[in-house]
N, C-alpha and C positions, 0 to 999 in steps of 0.2 A: 428205364432200362439202364441207364448209364451209371446210375448208382449202384444197381445189383452188379454190373459187370465190374465196376471199381472195387467194390466190397470184395467181389468173388476174386479179384485178382490178387489183391492184398491178403486175402486169406490164405490162397495157395501160396504165396512167396513165405508167408510166416510159417507155414506147416510143411514146407517141403523137406521130404526126408524124415518126418514124424509120423508115426504110426498111430495117432490118436485122432477122433472125431472133433470137429471143428467147435463144438459146444462143451467140451469137457472141463479143461483147467481154467480156473480164473485167471492166473497170471498170463497164460497164453493169450486168452480173450484180452485182457488189458493190453499185451503187446500189439496185437491185432490193431486195437482201438488207436493206439499211439501211432502205429504206421499209417492208417487211414487219416487220422488227424495231420499228419506232417504231408499227405498227399493232397491236402486242400480240402477235405471232406469232413472236417471237424464242425460242431455246432458251434456257432458263435452270435447268431441273431435269432431273435424271436419277435414277432409283430402279432398284436392282439387288437381285434376290433370288434365293435357290436356291443360293447357294455357299458353300462351307466352307473349302475348302483354297486356292483360288485367291487370290491377293493382289489387294487393293483397286486398287493403283497399276496391276497388269498389265491388270486389266479396263477401267480408265478410258483407260489408254493405247490399248487396242484398240478401244475405242469412238470415239475421236478426238473427243470432245465439245468439247474446246477450239477446233477448227478449224471448227466449224459454228456459225454464227451464228442460223440460221433453219430451220424445217422444208425449205424450199427446197434449201438447201445441205447437208442431212444426207443421206448415202448410207447407207441401213439396211441394205442387202444386203452391201456391203462391211465395214460394222462388224460384222455378224454373222459373216461368214467370217473377220474377224481373231480374234473372240473364240472361235470354235470351233477355231482353231489352237492356243490356250493349253493346254498339256499335260493339265490336269485336266478341260478342259470337253469334255463329249461332245455337247451340243445348246444351243442358245441361240436366243431369239427377242426381237424388238424390237418395241414397238408404240409409235406416236405418239399421245400424249393431249393435245388441244388444250387451252388455245392453247400451251403452252410447256413440256411434260415428254415426257420419253421413259420408258418403263417396259422393264426389261430382265430376262429370265428366264432362269436358268442351270441346266442339268442337269449334275452332276459325275460322272466316272467313280470306281467303286469300287476301292479297293486289292485286289488278289486274292493277292500274294506279295511277298517281298522277294528281288531278284536281286543276288547278288553277282558282280561282275565285276571280276577283279583285286583290288585293295584299295579298291575303293568298291562302296557298296551303293544300290540303287534301288528304290522303290516301283513295281511295275508292276499293270496291269489284267488282266483276262482275255484280253484279245487280244495282250498282251505290250507294250503301248504304255508307255513311261517316263513315270512321273508326277511324281516328285522324287527327287532324291538324299537319303538319310536315313542317320543314324548305324546302326551294325551292329545295334545292340539295339533298333531302333525297331519297334514293333509286334509284340511278341513271339508274339502269337497267330496270325499269319500264317505259313503255309509259307515255307520258305527254299529257293532253288534257286541254282545257280551253274554257271559256264562259259559259253563262247560258245555262242550258240544257245538257251540255257536259256529265256529269256523267252518266246520264241514258242511254245515246245512245253510249257510248264509246265501249262496248263489241261488238255491231254490226259491227262498223267501225272496230275494231280490227280483227274480224273474217274475213272480206273481205280483210283486208291488209295481214293477215297471208298467205293467197293464193300466196302472192309475197313477200316472205322473204327479198330478197335484197332491194327491193323498201321499205318495211316496216322500214328496218334499217336506210334509209335515213330521215324519217320523224322525225323531232325534236318535234314538237307540232302540234296536230290536234286540231284546234280551231272551236268552233261551232258558226256558224253565224245566228244571227235572230232565234234561237232555232229550225232550219229547214234545215240547210245544214252544209257542212264541208268545212274548207280550211285548207290543210295541208302545213305547214311551213317547209321545208327541211334543213337539216344541212347545206348545201352549199350555202343557201341564197335564192333559188327557192321556188316557191309556186305552189299549185295545187288547183284550185278553183273547187269544186265539186257541181253537182246538188244536189236538194233536193230529187230525185227520180232516180234510175236506177244508183245507184253507183258502182255496181259491173262492168257494161258495161263501165261506165266512167272512173274508175280506169284502166282498161285493155286499154283504149284509151289513157289515160295518160302516160302510160307506152311506147306505141309505140312512141308517139311524143317525150318523153324524150330521148328514145333510139335513135332517129334521130338526135337530137340534141347534144346527148353527155353530159358530166359533166359541170356544170356551172350553174349560177344563171338565170335559165330561169322560166319565170312565165306562167304557162299553165292554161287557163280557158276553161273548157269543161262543164259549166252549160247549154248551148244550144245544143240539140241533133244535131248530124250531122254538128255541127260547133266548130272547135277549134281556140281559139286566143292563140297566142304565143307572149310574149314579152321578148325580149333578150337584154342583155346590148349591147352598142353600140360596134360594132366591132366583136361581136359573130357570128359564121358561123354554119350553119346546117350541120350535119354530112353526 
C-alpha cells in the first residue's frame, strides 16, 4: 500500500494542472519516474535465489533490470514470463521489497537423462525438455537415450524399466527406432528389440529369456507377440 500511495502522490504532483491521463505521454512518464527515483523509490537492488545451472547473465537479461528505473516502470509479470522461458527454469516468482529492491526466487528443472541426437548430446528433464548441450560423458549416472523422438518418450520407458532395477542397470543406451519403438543396447553387448505396443509385457518376457541364456551378448527380438527370436554368439549355450 505504501508503494502505491507514494507513486500516486508523485503522479498527482507531476500532472497537477495538466489535462492528460497518467499513461499518455512517454516524456511525462519519464519525468514521473525521475521524481519517484528522487523520492527514494528507485530500483537499485535485485537478489536472485534458488538457481544452480542457469547463468547469472541469462537471468539478469530476462529480468530487464537495467531498463526499469523505478517500481512504476518495472513489469514484474513480463519479467517472470521471460525468466520461465529459460531452459532450466521451471517456476519463478518476483517480489517487490520497498523501497528499492526486487527478490527473485527460481525453481529449476532436474536433469533426467542424456539424449544423443546425431553427434550432439543434451540433458533433458522428465518431460523431454532440452536443458543444455553437454559432452557425451556428462553425468554418467543418468540414463542414456538416442534417436529422434527419444526425449519425449524416455520417461515412460524408464518408468517401465524401473520395475526391474537389475536389468535397468544393464541398459547402456535406449535407442528410439522409427519414432515408434525402442531397442535397448546392453552394457555386455547384447540388445533387446521391443515392440511399439505392450512394452511392459515384452520387457518381462525379455527378462525370462535373458535369465535362461545367462550373461553374454545375446540379441533378443520380441517385437512379435508370442514369438521370441534369440541370436547368440557362436558357441554360446542356453543356461
